[in-house]
Structure formats: structure tokens, C-alpha cells
C-alpha positions as a Markdown table, in Angstrom:
| # | Residue | x | y | z |
|---|---|---|---|---|
| 1 | Unk | 0.0 | 0.0 | 0.0 |
| 2 | Unk | 1.3 | 3.4 | -0.9 |
| 3 | Unk | 0.2 | 7.0 | -0.7 |
| 4 | Unk | 0.1 | 7.7 | 3.0 |
| 5 | Unk | 1.4 | 11.1 | 3.8 |
| 6 | Unk | 3.9 | 11.3 | 6.7 |
| 7 | Unk | 1.4 | 13.3 | 8.6 |
| 8 | Unk | -2.2 | 12.0 | 8.7 |
| 9 | Unk | -5.4 | 13.9 | 9.7 |
| 10 | Unk | -7.2 | 12.1 | 12.5 |
| 11 | Unk | -10.9 | 13.2 | 12.2 |
| 12 | Unk | -12.1 | 12.0 | 15.6 |
| 13 | Unk | -12.3 | 15.6 | 16.9 |
| 14 | Unk | -14.6 | 16.4 | 13.9 |
| 15 | Unk | -17.1 | 14.1 | 15.7 |
| 16 | Unk | -17.2 | 16.6 | 18.6 |
| 17 | Unk | -14.7 | 14.6 | 20.7 |
| 18 | Unk | -15.2 | 15.9 | 24.3 |
| 19 | Unk | -16.6 | 19.2 | 23.1 |
| 20 | Unk | -18.5 | 20.7 | 20.2 |
| 21 | Unk | -16.7 | 21.8 | 17.1 |
| 22 | Unk | -18.4 | 24.3 | 14.8 |
| 23 | Unk | -19.1 | 23.2 | 11.2 |
| 24 | Unk | -17.0 | 26.1 | 9.9 |
| 25 | Unk | -14.1 | 25.2 | 12.1 |
| 26 | Unk | -14.2 | 21.5 | 11.0 |
| 27 | Unk | -14.2 | 22.5 | 7.4 |
| 28 | Unk | -11.3 | 25.0 | 8.0 |
| 29 | Unk | -9.3 | 22.3 | 9.7 |
| 30 | Unk | -9.6 | 20.0 | 6.7 |
| 31 | Unk | -8.8 | 22.8 | 4.3 |
| 32 | Unk | -5.7 | 23.7 | 6.3 |
| 33 | Unk | -4.6 | 20.1 | 6.2 |
| 34 | Unk | -4.9 | 20.0 | 2.5 |
| 35 | Unk | -2.9 | 23.2 | 2.2 |
| 36 | Unk | -0.3 | 21.7 | 4.5 |
| 37 | Unk | 0.2 | 18.8 | 2.1 |
| 38 | Unk | -1.7 | 16.2 | 4.2 |
| 39 | Unk | -3.1 | 13.5 | 1.9 |
| 40 | Unk | -4.2 | 10.9 | 4.4 |
| 41 | Unk | -7.5 | 11.3 | 6.3 |
| 42 | Unk | -8.9 | 8.8 | 8.8 |
| 43 | Unk | -12.3 | 8.6 | 10.4 |
| 44 | Unk | -14.8 | 6.0 | 11.9 |
| 45 | Unk | -18.5 | 5.6 | 12.5 |
| 46 | Unk | -17.7 | 5.6 | 16.2 |
| 47 | Unk | -16.5 | 9.2 | 16.1 |
| 48 | Unk | -19.6 | 11.3 | 17.0 |
| 49 | Unk | -22.1 | 8.6 | 15.8 |
| 50 | Unk | -21.2 | 9.3 | 12.2 |
| 51 | Unk | -20.7 | 13.0 | 12.5 |
| 52 | Unk | -17.0 | 12.8 | 11.8 |
| 53 | Unk | -17.6 | 10.9 | 8.6 |
| 54 | Unk | -20.2 | 13.3 | 7.4 |
| 55 | Unk | -18.1 | 16.4 | 8.1 |
| 56 | Unk | -14.9 | 14.9 | 6.6 |
| 57 | Unk | -16.7 | 13.8 | 3.5 |
| 58 | Unk | -18.3 | 17.2 | 3.0 |
| 59 | Unk | -15.0 | 19.0 | 3.5 |
| 60 | Unk | -13.2 | 16.8 | 0.9 |
| 61 | Unk | -16.1 | 16.8 | -1.6 |
| 62 | Unk | -14.4 | 19.3 | -3.9 |
| 63 | Unk | -11.1 | 17.5 | -4.0 |
| 64 | Unk | -10.3 | 14.9 | -6.7 |
| 65 | Unk | -10.9 | 11.5 | -5.1 |
| 66 | Unk | -7.7 | 10.0 | -6.5 |
| 67 | Unk | -5.5 | 12.7 | -4.8 |
| 68 | Unk | -5.9 | 11.5 | -1.2 |
| 69 | Unk | -6.1 | 8.3 | 0.9 |
| 70 | Unk | -9.2 | 7.8 | 3.0 |
| 71 | Unk | -9.7 | 5.3 | 5.8 |
| 72 | Unk | -12.6 | 4.4 | 8.0 |
| 73 | Unk | -13.3 | 1.5 | 10.3 |
| 74 | Unk | -15.7 | -1.4 | 10.9 |
| 75 | Unk | -16.9 | -3.3 | 13.9 |
| 76 | Unk | -19.4 | -1.0 | 15.4 |
| 77 | Unk | -22.8 | -0.7 | 13.5 |
| 78 | Unk | -24.9 | 2.4 | 14.2 |
| 79 | Unk | -28.5 | 1.6 | 14.9 |
| 80 | Unk | -31.0 | 4.5 | 15.1 |
| 81 | Unk | -32.8 | 5.0 | 18.4 |
| 82 | Unk | -35.1 | 7.7 | 19.8 |
| 83 | Unk | -32.7 | 10.5 | 20.9 |
| 84 | Unk | -32.3 | 10.6 | 24.7 |
| 85 | Unk | -29.5 | 12.9 | 26.0 |
| 86 | Unk | -26.1 | 13.0 | 24.6 |
| 87 | Unk | -23.2 | 10.7 | 23.8 |
| 88 | Unk | -20.7 | 12.2 | 26.3 |
| 89 | Unk | -20.4 | 8.9 | 28.1 |
| 90 | Unk | -18.6 | 7.6 | 25.0 |
| 91 | Unk | -16.6 | 10.8 | 24.7 |
| 92 | Unk | -18.6 | 12.7 | 22.0 |
| 93 | Unk | -20.7 | 15.9 | 22.5 |
| 94 | Unk | -23.5 | 14.8 | 20.1 |
| 95 | Unk | -27.1 | 13.8 | 20.5 |
| 96 | Unk | -27.5 | 10.1 | 21.2 |
| 97 | Unk | -29.6 | 9.4 | 18.1 |
| 98 | Unk | -27.9 | 6.0 | 17.5 |
| 99 | Unk | -26.5 | 3.2 | 19.5 |
| 100 | Unk | -23.3 | 1.3 | 18.7 |
| 101 | Unk | -23.6 | -2.4 | 18.2 |
| 102 | Unk | -20.5 | -4.6 | 18.1 |
| 103 | Unk | -20.5 | -6.7 | 14.9 |
| 104 | Unk | -17.5 | -8.3 | 13.3 |
| 105 | Unk | -19.5 | -10.7 | 11.1 |
| 106 | Unk | -19.0 | -10.7 | 7.4 |
| 107 | Unk | -22.5 | -9.1 | 6.9 |
| 108 | Unk | -21.8 | -6.6 | 9.6 |
| 109 | Unk | -18.6 | -5.5 | 7.9 |
| 110 | Unk | -20.3 | -5.0 | 4.6 |
| 111 | Unk | -23.2 | -3.1 | 6.1 |
| 112 | Unk | -20.9 | -0.9 | 8.1 |
| 113 | Unk | -18.7 | 0.0 | 5.1 |
| 114 | Unk | -21.7 | 0.7 | 2.9 |
| 115 | Unk | -23.1 | 3.1 | 5.6 |
| 116 | Unk | -19.8 | 4.8 | 6.0 |
| 117 | Unk | -19.5 | 5.4 | 2.2 |
| 118 | Unk | -22.9 | 7.0 | 2.3 |
| 119 | Unk | -22.0 | 9.3 | 5.1 |
| 120 | Unk | -18.7 | 10.2 | 3.5 |
| 121 | Unk | -20.4 | 10.7 | 0.1 |
| 122 | Unk | -17.8 | 8.6 | -1.7 |
| 123 | Unk | -17.9 | 5.5 | -3.9 |
| 124 | Unk | -15.0 | 3.9 | -2.3 |
| 125 | Unk | -12.7 | 3.9 | 0.8 |
| 126 | Unk | -9.0 | 3.2 | 0.4 |
| 127 | Unk | -8.2 | 1.6 | 3.8 |
| 128 | Unk | -10.6 | -0.2 | 6.1 |
| 129 | Unk | -9.6 | -1.0 | 9.7 |
| 130 | Unk | -11.1 | -3.5 | 12.1 |
| 131 | Unk | -11.8 | -1.2 | 14.9 |
| 132 | Unk | -10.9 | -2.2 | 18.5 |
| 133 | Unk | -11.7 | -5.9 | 18.3 |
| 134 | Unk | -10.2 | -6.4 | 21.8 |
| 135 | Unk | -13.0 | -8.7 | 23.1 |
| 136 | Unk | -14.0 | -9.9 | 19.6 |
| 137 | Unk | -10.7 | -10.8 | 18.1 |
| 138 | Unk | -11.6 | -14.4 | 17.2 |
| 139 | Unk | -14.7 | -13.3 | 15.2 |
| 140 | Unk | -12.7 | -10.5 | 13.7 |
| 141 | Unk | -10.1 | -12.9 | 12.5 |
| 142 | Unk | -12.5 | -15.7 | 11.4 |
| 143 | Unk | -15.3 | -13.6 | 9.9 |
| 144 | Unk | -14.5 | -9.9 | 9.5 |
| 145 | Unk | -11.0 | -10.2 | 8.1 |
| 146 | Unk | -12.0 | -12.7 | 5.3 |
| 147 | Unk | -14.8 | -10.4 | 4.3 |
| 148 | Unk | -12.5 | -7.4 | 4.0 |
| 149 | Unk | -9.8 | -9.5 | 2.2 |
| 150 | Unk | -12.5 | -10.5 | -0.3 |
| 151 | Unk | -13.3 | -6.8 | -0.9 |
| 152 | Unk | -9.6 | -6.1 | -1.3 |
| 153 | Unk | -9.3 | -9.0 | -3.9 |
| 154 | Unk | -12.3 | -7.5 | -5.8 |
| 155 | Unk | -10.7 | -4.1 | -5.8 |
| 156 | Unk | -13.4 | -2.5 | -3.7 |
| 157 | Unk | -10.8 | -1.4 | -1.1 |
| 158 | Unk | -7.1 | -1.0 | -1.5 |
| 159 | Unk | -5.9 | -2.2 | 1.9 |
| 160 | Unk | -7.2 | -3.8 | 5.1 |
| 161 | Unk | -5.9 | -3.6 | 8.6 |
| 162 | Unk | -6.6 | -3.4 | 12.3 |
| 163 | Unk | -6.7 | -0.3 | 14.5 |
| 164 | Unk | -6.3 | -0.6 | 18.2 |
| 165 | Unk | -4.9 | 1.0 | 21.4 |
| 166 | Unk | -2.8 | -2.1 | 22.2 |
| 167 | Unk | -0.2 | -4.1 | 20.4 |
| 168 | Unk | -0.9 | -7.8 | 21.4 |
| 169 | Unk | -4.0 | -8.4 | 19.3 |
| 170 | Unk | -2.6 | -6.6 | 16.3 |
| 171 | Unk | 0.4 | -8.9 | 16.6 |
| 172 | Unk | -1.9 | -11.8 | 16.2 |
| 173 | Unk | -3.4 | -10.3 | 13.1 |
| 174 | Unk | 0.0 | -9.8 | 11.6 |
| 175 | Unk | 0.9 | -13.4 | 12.3 |
| 176 | Unk | -2.4 | -15.1 | 11.4 |
| 177 | Unk | -3.7 | -13.0 | 8.5 |
| 178 | Unk | -2.5 | -11.0 | 5.5 |
| 179 | Unk | -3.3 | -7.5 | 6.7 |
| 180 | Unk | -1.7 | -4.6 | 4.9 |
| 181 | Unk | -1.5 | -2.1 | 7.7 |
| 182 | Unk | -1.8 | -1.7 | 11.5 |
| 183 | Unk | -3.1 | 1.5 | 13.1 |
| 184 | Unk | -1.4 | 1.6 | 16.5 |
| 185 | Unk | -2.8 | 4.3 | 18.8 |
| 186 | Unk | -0.6 | 5.6 | 21.7 |
| 187 | Unk | 1.6 | 2.6 | 22.1 |
| 188 | Unk | 4.7 | 3.7 | 20.1 |
| 189 | Unk | 5.5 | 7.2 | 21.5 |
| 190 | Unk | 8.2 | 9.0 | 23.3 |
| 191 | Unk | 6.5 | 7.9 | 26.5 |
| 192 | Unk | 5.6 | 4.3 | 25.6 |
| 193 | Unk | 7.8 | 2.0 | 23.7 |
| 194 | Unk | 6.5 | -1.5 | 24.5 |
| 195 | Unk | 5.3 | -2.2 | 20.9 |
| 196 | Unk | 8.8 | -2.4 | 19.3 |
| 197 | Unk | 8.4 | -6.1 | 18.8 |
| 198 | Unk | 5.2 | -5.6 | 16.8 |
| 199 | Unk | 6.8 | -2.9 | 14.7 |
| 200 | Unk | 9.8 | -5.1 | 14.0 |
| 201 | Unk | 7.4 | -7.9 | 13.0 |
| 202 | Unk | 5.6 | -5.5 | 10.7 |
| 203 | Unk | 8.8 | -4.4 | 9.0 |
| 204 | Unk | 9.8 | -8.1 | 8.5 |
| 205 | Unk | 6.5 | -9.0 | 6.9 |
| 206 | Unk | 6.0 | -5.8 | 4.9 |
| 207 | Unk | 3.0 | -4.6 | 6.9 |
| 208 | Unk | 2.8 | -0.8 | 7.1 |
| 209 | Unk | 2.2 | 0.9 | 10.5 |
| 210 | Unk | 0.2 | 4.1 | 11.1 |
| 211 | Unk | 1.3 | 5.5 | 14.5 |
| 212 | Unk | -1.7 | 7.3 | 15.9 |
| 213 | Unk | -2.0 | 9.4 | 19.1 |
| 214 | Unk | 1.7 | 10.3 | 19.2 |
| 215 | Unk | 0.9 | 12.8 | 22.0 |
| 216 | Unk | -0.7 | 10.1 | 24.2 |
| 217 | Unk | -4.0 | 12.0 | 23.9 |
| 218 | Unk | -2.5 | 15.3 | 25.1 |
| 219 | Unk | 0.3 | 14.6 | 27.6 |
| 220 | Unk | 3.1 | 15.3 | 25.0 |
| 221 | Unk | 1.2 | 17.9 | 23.0 |
| 222 | Unk | 2.6 | 21.1 | 24.6 |
| 223 | Unk | 6.1 | 22.6 | 25.0 |
| 224 | Unk | 5.4 | 22.9 | 28.8 |
| 225 | Unk | 3.4 | 20.0 | 30.2 |
| 226 | Unk | 0.4 | 21.5 | 32.2 |
| 227 | Unk | -1.3 | 20.2 | 35.3 |
| 228 | Unk | -4.3 | 18.2 | 34.2 |
| 229 | Unk | -2.7 | 16.9 | 31.0 |
| 230 | Unk | -4.4 | 13.8 | 29.8 |
| 231 | Unk | -3.0 | 10.3 | 29.0 |
| 232 | Unk | -5.1 | 7.8 | 27.2 |
| 233 | Unk | -8.1 | 10.2 | 27.5 |
| 234 | Unk | -8.0 | 10.5 | 31.3 |
| 235 | Unk | -6.0 | 12.8 | 33.6 |
| 236 | Unk | -2.4 | 11.6 | 33.7 |
| 237 | Unk | -1.2 | 10.2 | 37.1 |
| 238 | Unk | 1.6 | 12.1 | 38.8 |
| 239 | Unk | 4.3 | 9.7 | 37.7 |
| 240 | Unk | 3.5 | 10.1 | 34.0 |
| 241 | Unk | 3.3 | 13.9 | 34.4 |
| 242 | Unk | 6.8 | 13.8 | 35.9 |
| 243 | Unk | 8.1 | 11.6 | 33.1 |
| 244 | Unk | 6.6 | 13.9 | 30.4 |
| 245 | Unk | 8.1 | 16.9 | 32.1 |
| 246 | Unk | 11.5 | 15.3 | 32.1 |
| 247 | Unk | 11.1 | 14.6 | 28.4 |
| 248 | Unk | 10.1 | 18.2 | 27.8 |
| 249 | Unk | 13.2 | 19.4 | 29.7 |
| 250 | Unk | 15.5 | 17.2 | 27.7 |
| 251 | Unk | 14.0 | 18.4 | 24.5 |
| 252 | Unk | 14.3 | 22.0 | 25.5 |
| 253 | Unk | 18.0 | 21.5 | 26.4 |
| 254 | Unk | 18.5 | 20.7 | 22.7 |
| 255 | Unk | 16.4 | 23.6 | 21.5 |
| 256 | Unk | 13.5 | 21.4 | 20.5 |
| 257 | Unk | 9.8 | 21.7 | 21.5 |
| 258 | Unk | 8.4 | 18.5 | 23.1 |
| 259 | Unk | 5.6 | 18.2 | 20.5 |
| 260 | Unk | 8.1 | 18.2 | 17.6 |
| 261 | Unk | 10.1 | 15.3 | 19.1 |
| 262 | Unk | 6.9 | 13.5 | 20.0 |
| 263 | Unk | 5.5 | 13.8 | 16.5 |
| 264 | Unk | 8.7 | 12.8 | 14.7 |
| 265 | Unk | 9.7 | 9.9 | 17.0 |
| 266 | Unk | 7.4 | 7.2 | 15.6 |
| 267 | Unk | 8.6 | 7.8 | 12.1 |
| 268 | Unk | 12.1 | 6.8 | 13.0 |
| 269 | Unk | 11.0 | 3.1 | 12.9 |
| 270 | Unk | 11.2 | 1.7 | 9.4 |
| 271 | Unk | 7.7 | 0.1 | 9.6 |
| 272 | Unk | 6.0 | 3.4 | 10.3 |
| 273 | Unk | 4.7 | 5.2 | 7.2 |
| 274 | Unk | 2.5 | 7.9 | 8.8 |
| 275 | Unk | 1.9 | 9.5 | 12.1 |
| 276 | Unk | -1.8 | 10.2 | 12.7 |
| 277 | Unk | -2.9 | 13.1 | 14.8 |
| 278 | Unk | -6.4 | 14.2 | 15.8 |
| 279 | Unk | -7.0 | 17.8 | 14.8 |
| 280 | Unk | -10.0 | 20.1 | 15.4 |
| 281 | Unk | -8.8 | 23.5 | 14.1 |
| 282 | Unk | -6.8 | 25.1 | 11.3 |
| 283 | Unk | -4.4 | 26.3 | 14.0 |
| 284 | Unk | -3.7 | 22.8 | 15.3 |
| 285 | Unk | -3.1 | 21.6 | 11.8 |
| 286 | Unk | -0.5 | 24.3 | 11.1 |
| 287 | Unk | 1.2 | 23.7 | 14.4 |
| 288 | Unk | 1.5 | 20.0 | 13.8 |
| 289 | Unk | 2.8 | 20.5 | 10.3 |
| 290 | Unk | 5.4 | 22.9 | 11.6 |
| 291 | Unk | 6.3 | 20.4 | 14.3 |
| 292 | Unk | 6.9 | 17.7 | 11.8 |
| 293 | Unk | 9.1 | 20.0 | 9.7 |
| 294 | Unk | 11.2 | 21.1 | 12.7 |
| 295 | Unk | 14.8 | 20.1 | 12.9 |
| 296 | Unk | 15.6 | 17.6 | 15.6 |
| 297 | Unk | 19.4 | 17.1 | 16.2 |
| 298 | Unk | 20.8 | 13.6 | 16.3 |
| 299 | Unk | 22.1 | 14.3 | 19.8 |
| 300 | Unk | 18.6 | 14.6 | 21.1 |
| 301 | Unk | 17.6 | 11.3 | 19.6 |
| 302 | Unk | 20.6 | 9.7 | 21.1 |
| 303 | Unk | 19.8 | 11.0 | 24.5 |
| 304 | Unk | 16.1 | 10.1 | 24.3 |
| 305 | Unk | 17.1 | 6.5 | 23.3 |
């Protein structure tokens, strides 16, 4: 699989992750990403109960389809329900007009992908990930993966993979299936390096890796680590705050901002083709593009190693 830009646009924030994002701000973020040379865009039905897919599709509607790589995910079907309250319990500030139903059956995969294409307003998606099959990995391997592989063989999708916040189940997929790509969120960062074995296996087998959440959901996202910074979408415990601040101090001693080192670090492994960052505004896009382009001296990498 080719065509992934080194920096990818993670569209979870366009689904009102934690707080509302105005339609105009969502569109401006995608436009800024395009202007910054970002050509890889990732979303999922889970993000805002389909809102992320609808907004991303609308923002990219005027761009030639062949000029960018688009990925979405399967494993959670959205079933309409009478709206009651919001979806903040799942992290998204949207009306709870649908419920998520886990489904890694072959039929569920096809239904999910068809619905995603409708919301995105496209006739095809380039990359499809099995989304968080932590407790459904056996069905995902036995039923969902063969269905996606068949769609790949037919040319309906270009590549199939698995996207998770852990490395053990993706390692099983790499060993037991012919996935093209692994989306690994938050497990290969400056702060967490336990997934090196998975990355080495991917390099050996020609499986590409998209390193998502390089800031560990916020802990490494600022030059000065603030009190209340989050790790894995929850307040970071004191020991992780201390470690992040030590990393920030080391980076500063070399004249480098912590976010620049955090963003570039995953790309140093040969298996990693793209680093995927959730972005909710044009300002965030421009800041991340500048961080990726910043010069990081070899002496800093040596010290961080």
C-alpha cells in the first residue's frame, strides 16, 4: 500500500470529541490540512455517531478522489434510536440518536462499510480497519477479516488492517492474516515503547504501520506539560506527568519543543509510514505541520534513546 502522507489527519475531533466543534471550524481544519500537504485522512463511525464521517466527506467533496487516501473502520454498527440525552459517556458531544452495536460478522462488515461510504459521500474507501476488536478478536479474524480480504481482492478497497490502542491483538493479526496495515494508537510514542516487537514484525512482513496518538492524547502535546494533562483520554497520574516533564526538559535543552520530538519519534522506525494526529482546528493543523518539519538534532535522539 502506498500514498500515505507522513502526517495524517485524524478526524475523531470532527465528531465533537469531548466538546463541540463548529461546522465552519471543522471545514477549516480539513482545508488547512490539504494546504499543508496532508493527503491521508482517517475517520470512523464511532466518532460522533457518524458526524466525523459526514463532516470529513463534506470538506473533501471538492477534492479529486484520486488525490488522497481515505480510511474508515468497521466493527461498530450504528442503529437509530429515539434520541435521549447526549453521547458524552462515550466521549462525544453529540445527541444520542444512534447506538453502537458490536458486529464483526461478514455481513456486519459489509453493512458498516456501505453506511460509511454513504455518510462520507464517496464511492470507495481506500483503507478499512477492524476497529478495537479487543474482546471480539476471534470473530474479527475468522469472519470480518476474510470479508475485508475478499473486498480487497475485488478491488473494492485497496488495503485492510486493524486499528487498536494495544499491540498484542494486532500482533496476532500480523501473524495469522495478510493485513496490509496496522493503526497503532498511543503505544509507540516517546513515553511508551512497548510495541517495538510488533513494529519489527511488521517491518519483517511488509506490513505498514500508522502510528496514531503520538501525544498520548495530550500529555506530550505542549512545550510545557500542564497540570491536568491527559494520558489515554484521562487525567495523567503524577508519575506520568513527571516523566513527560522530564522529556520536555531534555528536548528544551537541545532547542526542540516536546511536540516536535513526539510527532517525529514514531517515524524513526522503518515500519511506520505515517503519524496520525487528531486535529480540530486550522491552528492545530498548522502547528502540527510545523512540528513535523522542525529540525531535531541527532544528539537529542541519542539522549532520548
